[in-house]
C-alpha positions as CSV (number, residue, x, y, z in Angstrom):
1,M,79.7,-167.4,-49.1
2,L,79.6,-168.4,-52.8
3,P,83.2,-169.8,-52.8
4,V,82.2,-171.9,-49.7
5,W,79.1,-173.1,-51.4
6,Y,81.1,-174.0,-54.6
7,L,83.7,-176.0,-52.5
8,M,81.0,-177.9,-50.7
9,Y,79.3,-178.6,-54.0
10,L,82.6,-179.6,-55.6
11,Y,83.6,-182.1,-52.9
12,L,80.1,-183.5,-52.3
13,Q,80.8,-186.6,-54.5
14,P,84.1,-187.5,-52.8
15,I,82.7,-187.0,-49.4
16,T,79.7,-189.2,-50.2
17,D,82.0,-192.0,-51.6
18,W,84.2,-191.8,-48.5
19,F,81.2,-192.0,-46.2
20,I,79.6,-195.0,-48.0
21,D,82.9,-196.9,-48.6
22,S,84.9,-196.1,-45.4
23,V,82.5,-195.2,-42.7
24,L,79.6,-197.5,-43.5
25,S,81.9,-200.1,-45.3
26,L,79.3,-201.1,-47.8
27,E,80.1,-203.2,-50.8
28,K,80.1,-201.5,-54.2
29,G,77.7,-202.6,-56.8
30,I,74.9,-203.8,-54.5
31,H,71.6,-202.1,-55.2
32,L,71.2,-201.0,-51.6
33,T,74.6,-199.5,-51.5
34,E,74.1,-197.6,-54.8
35,A,70.7,-196.4,-53.6
36,L,72.2,-195.0,-50.4
37,R,75.0,-193.5,-52.4
38,F,72.5,-191.8,-54.7
39,F,70.4,-190.5,-51.8
40,I,73.3,-189.3,-49.7
41,F,74.7,-187.5,-52.7
42,E,71.6,-186.1,-54.3
43,M,69.7,-184.9,-51.2
44,P,72.3,-182.3,-50.2
45,K,73.0,-181.4,-53.8
46,V,69.4,-180.6,-54.5
47,L,69.1,-178.6,-51.2
48,M,72.2,-176.6,-52.1
49,L,71.0,-175.9,-55.6
50,L,67.6,-174.9,-54.2
51,A,69.2,-172.5,-51.7
52,L,71.3,-170.9,-54.4
53,I,68.3,-170.4,-56.7
54,I,66.2,-169.0,-53.9
55,F,69.0,-166.6,-53.0
56,F,69.3,-165.3,-56.6
57,V,65.5,-165.2,-57.0
58,G,65.3,-163.1,-53.9
59,I,67.8,-160.6,-55.4
60,V,65.9,-160.6,-58.7
61,R,62.5,-160.1,-56.9
62,S,63.9,-157.2,-54.8
63,Y,64.9,-155.5,-58.1
64,F,61.8,-156.3,-60.1
65,S,59.0,-155.5,-57.6
66,P,55.5,-155.7,-59.0
67,E,55.1,-151.9,-58.8
68,R,58.4,-151.3,-60.7
69,T,57.4,-153.9,-63.3
70,R,53.9,-152.3,-63.7
71,K,55.6,-148.9,-64.3
72,M,57.9,-150.5,-66.9
73,L,54.9,-152.1,-68.7
74,E,52.6,-149.1,-68.4
75,G,51.6,-147.5,-71.7
76,K,53.1,-150.1,-73.9
77,T,51.3,-151.7,-76.8
78,T,50.1,-155.3,-76.3
79,F,52.9,-156.7,-78.4
80,A,55.6,-154.6,-76.7
81,G,54.2,-155.4,-73.3
82,N,54.2,-159.1,-74.1
83,V,57.7,-159.0,-75.3
84,M,58.9,-157.1,-72.3
85,A,57.0,-159.5,-70.0
86,A,58.6,-162.5,-71.7
87,M,62.0,-161.0,-71.2
88,L,61.3,-160.5,-67.5
89,G,60.0,-164.1,-67.4
90,I,63.3,-165.4,-68.6
91,V,65.1,-164.2,-65.4
92,T,62.4,-165.8,-63.2
93,P,62.9,-169.5,-62.5
94,F,59.9,-171.6,-63.6
95,F,58.8,-173.1,-60.4
96,S,55.8,-172.3,-58.2
97,C,57.6,-170.9,-55.2
98,S,58.6,-167.8,-57.2
99,A,56.2,-167.8,-60.2
100,I,52.9,-167.9,-58.3
101,P,53.7,-165.1,-55.8
102,L,55.1,-163.0,-58.7
103,F,52.0,-163.6,-60.8
104,L,49.7,-162.6,-57.9
105,G,51.8,-159.5,-57.2
106,F,51.5,-158.5,-60.8
107,V,47.8,-159.0,-60.9
108,K,47.4,-157.0,-57.6
109,A,49.6,-154.2,-59.0
110,G,47.4,-153.9,-62.0
111,V,49.6,-155.4,-64.7
112,P,47.2,-156.6,-67.5
113,L,46.4,-160.3,-67.3
114,G,47.7,-161.1,-70.8
115,V,51.0,-159.5,-70.1
116,T,51.1,-161.2,-66.7
117,F,50.7,-164.6,-68.3
């Protein structure tokens, strides 16, 4: 499915231009036309990128469960635990739909609060 996603993403701009110019026959350079062009291009692009990110976050979260992370961080010094937690945080996108549930899962699993932050 990734090649299909890539092709859709690659041809999104030409399809948008074709739709605005040929199907709707709107004149270039007018504010309304350019606003529609922006919206019709950006909305699917953002949704496609969000779907891709959620897919990869799902894979990462299935590998780094809170219990597995707790076991990895158990018995480490504060410095080593913070460094390891920071490395795990690098692979987690920084938006609330993944960070908050992951944070709550870590707290529930008993990961120390400083390391969780």
